[in-house]
PLY file of the C-alpha trace (Angstrom):
ply
format ascii 1.0
element vertex 207
property float x
property float y
property float z
element edge 206
property int vertex1
property int vertex2
end_header
26.09 33.76 -3.04
27.04 31.72 -5.79
25.25 28.31 -6.14
28.12 26.83 -8.12
30.11 26.65 -4.16
27.35 24.37 -3.57
27.06 21.67 -6.01
27.17 18.55 -4.69
25.49 14.52 -3.97
23.29 16.17 -2.09
20.38 16.82 -4.59
17.58 16.65 -1.05
17.78 18.01 2.05
15.97 16.61 4.85
14.58 19.66 7.23
13.41 19.39 10.34
12.32 22.35 11.87
9.17 23.41 14.38
5.53 23.85 13.10
5.51 27.12 15.51
7.54 30.22 14.44
9.21 30.64 18.33
10.39 33.65 20.13
13.14 34.87 18.47
12.64 36.30 14.90
16.20 35.25 13.99
14.57 31.55 13.71
12.32 32.24 11.07
14.81 34.66 8.80
16.99 31.81 9.34
14.89 29.26 7.87
14.44 31.76 5.17
18.03 31.99 4.39
18.32 28.45 3.92
15.09 28.36 1.58
16.21 30.90 -0.96
19.70 28.96 -0.89
18.47 25.33 -1.80
16.46 27.02 -4.30
19.38 28.96 -5.55
21.73 25.57 -5.36
20.01 23.55 -7.22
18.95 21.27 -3.68
15.25 20.61 -3.18
13.64 20.03 0.14
12.17 17.57 1.62
10.27 18.64 4.61
7.02 17.84 6.88
4.68 18.93 4.48
3.19 22.62 7.04
2.28 25.76 6.10
2.25 27.44 9.68
5.92 28.39 11.57
8.99 27.45 10.83
8.68 24.78 8.12
6.07 26.82 6.13
8.70 29.64 6.07
11.51 27.26 5.14
9.29 25.53 2.12
7.58 29.11 0.87
11.11 30.52 0.88
11.85 27.72 -1.82
8.91 27.96 -3.38
8.98 31.21 -3.81
12.71 31.08 -6.07
10.90 27.72 -8.37
12.87 25.15 -6.15
11.54 22.33 -5.81
9.53 20.86 -2.84
8.37 17.87 -1.48
6.47 17.48 2.25
5.22 14.08 4.17
2.49 14.45 5.99
0.95 11.70 8.67
-2.44 11.84 7.71
-3.27 12.33 11.72
-1.12 15.26 11.49
-3.43 17.22 8.07
-5.53 19.40 10.31
-3.13 19.98 13.33
-0.38 21.01 11.06
-1.73 22.36 8.07
-0.96 21.16 5.25
0.71 23.19 3.19
-0.96 24.00 -0.95
1.16 24.27 -4.01
3.76 22.26 -3.06
5.80 19.74 -5.77
4.57 17.00 -4.01
2.97 16.39 -0.73
2.92 12.31 0.49
0.45 11.60 3.12
1.50 8.59 5.44
-0.49 7.03 8.03
1.63 7.15 10.67
5.15 9.00 11.47
6.85 5.84 11.50
6.51 5.65 7.42
6.88 9.52 7.60
10.43 9.60 8.51
11.43 6.20 6.83
10.01 8.68 3.68
11.68 10.98 4.22
14.96 8.96 5.03
14.87 7.68 1.55
14.18 11.13 -0.53
16.82 13.03 1.56
20.59 12.82 0.75
21.39 14.69 3.93
19.54 16.58 7.01
19.93 19.73 8.90
17.31 20.32 12.33
16.31 23.83 12.14
14.82 25.54 15.93
11.62 23.33 16.72
10.78 21.77 19.79
10.40 17.49 20.83
9.23 16.90 17.23
12.39 17.79 15.58
14.67 16.60 18.50
13.16 13.02 17.60
13.22 13.03 14.45
17.17 14.86 14.12
18.51 12.12 16.68
16.88 9.22 14.85
18.68 9.81 11.67
21.78 10.55 13.11
21.48 7.34 15.20
20.84 5.56 11.72
23.81 6.94 10.58
26.11 5.85 13.78
24.52 2.25 13.43
25.59 2.56 9.47
22.28 2.45 8.24
22.84 5.56 5.84
25.82 7.32 5.14
23.90 10.97 4.76
25.36 13.57 6.65
23.39 15.38 9.67
23.69 18.83 11.27
22.48 21.22 12.98
21.63 24.67 12.56
22.29 26.12 15.19
20.45 30.08 15.14
21.61 32.37 17.93
22.44 29.75 20.28
19.18 27.74 19.86
20.86 24.59 19.90
23.98 25.45 22.29
22.96 23.25 25.68
21.72 20.41 23.80
25.13 20.33 22.41
26.57 20.60 25.45
24.52 17.57 26.42
25.68 16.15 23.63
29.78 16.14 24.52
28.88 15.31 27.96
27.44 12.07 26.83
30.75 11.56 25.01
32.69 12.39 28.17
30.27 9.59 30.33
31.76 6.93 27.93
28.19 6.59 26.31
29.58 7.96 22.85
32.45 7.92 20.70
33.91 11.09 20.01
33.79 10.01 16.47
29.91 9.55 16.28
30.11 13.00 18.07
31.93 14.47 14.87
29.07 13.16 12.44
27.14 15.84 13.27
27.64 18.97 11.64
26.95 21.50 13.31
26.84 25.53 11.72
25.35 29.00 12.22
24.89 30.08 9.13
23.32 28.13 6.37
25.75 29.08 3.75
28.81 27.12 5.33
25.62 24.46 7.01
25.78 23.25 3.21
29.78 23.65 2.23
30.45 21.23 5.04
27.34 18.83 4.54
29.05 18.58 1.00
32.67 18.02 2.56
30.99 15.37 4.91
33.01 11.56 5.48
31.72 9.60 7.23
32.84 7.67 10.29
34.74 4.10 9.63
33.31 2.04 11.61
34.94 -0.56 13.83
32.61 -3.42 14.94
34.99 -5.27 16.27
31.99 -8.22 16.20
30.44 -6.09 18.79
28.55 -3.12 17.73
27.28 -1.95 21.26
31.07 -2.11 21.91
31.68 0.18 19.52
29.28 2.74 19.74
30.15 3.52 23.44
33.11 5.14 25.04
36.35 6.28 24.03
37.54 7.96 20.62
0 1
1 2
2 3
3 4
4 5
5 6
6 7
7 8
8 9
9 10
10 11
11 12
12 13
13 14
14 15
15 16
16 17
17 18
18 19
19 20
20 21
21 22
22 23
23 24
24 25
25 26
26 27
27 28
28 29
29 30
30 31
31 32
32 33
33 34
34 35
35 36
36 37
37 38
38 39
39 40
40 41
41 42
42 43
43 44
44 45
45 46
46 47
47 48
48 49
49 50
50 51
51 52
52 53
53 54
54 55
55 56
56 57
57 58
58 59
59 60
60 61
61 62
62 63
63 64
64 65
65 66
66 67
67 68
68 69
69 70
70 71
71 72
72 73
73 74
74 75
75 76
76 77
77 78
78 79
79 80
80 81
81 82
82 83
83 84
84 85
85 86
86 87
87 88
88 89
89 90
90 91
91 92
92 93
93 94
94 95
95 96
96 97
97 98
98 99
99 100
100 101
101 102
102 103
103 104
104 105
105 106
106 107
107 108
108 109
109 110
110 111
111 112
112 113
113 114
114 115
115 116
116 117
117 118
118 119
119 120
120 121
121 122
122 123
123 124
124 125
125 126
126 127
127 128
128 129
129 130
130 131
131 132
132 133
133 134
134 135
135 136
136 137
137 138
138 139
139 140
140 141
141 142
142 143
143 144
144 145
145 146
146 147
147 148
148 149
149 150
150 151
151 152
152 153
153 154
154 155
155 156
156 157
157 158
158 159
159 160
160 161
161 162
162 163
163 164
164 165
165 166
166 167
167 168
168 169
169 170
170 171
171 172
172 173
173 174
174 175
175 176
176 177
177 178
178 179
179 180
180 181
181 182
182 183
183 184
184 185
185 186
186 187
187 188
188 189
189 190
190 191
191 192
192 193
193 194
194 195
195 196
196 197
197 198
198 199
199 200
200 201
201 202
202 203
203 204
204 205
205 206
């Protein structure tokens, strides 16, 4: 794939993903493919700093091609998640709050790969910050082999029930292929926020 197709304002991509590999080999394969594409495209990786699970796979794929990998790992998880050695940079911070804040500062966009509760929590916070206008960075879900189908159905249900406007649901870029994901992130335009004096009112219901 021609890396020139992916040159953009995105210099570093923040990835949220599992510290386990999961039961489907497609998860690891997609992580490896995305990591190789990042390196080929000259885009650095910002991730949770572990060498295990999907986290380790995507980091190894970037590193094996000579790409930049920045890890951010809370001190309390150094042993549990097993810090990756040989990264371009490894930031050990004091809390999950610091981890997420630093990853946000270092990243130009965010993507969730398959993962567990921590992956969801990190992704939803990044999306919420964009929704509130705290940042204008694109947020994507790489829906590998339908892993996130039910989550996407829930997100649509939240819109149908009047708790989220359609334009904010549409902020989330959803793709199954790593190459299409990068292209979609590059083409992303943030929604117009129409606060109308009441941010809560704007975020809920309708379009």
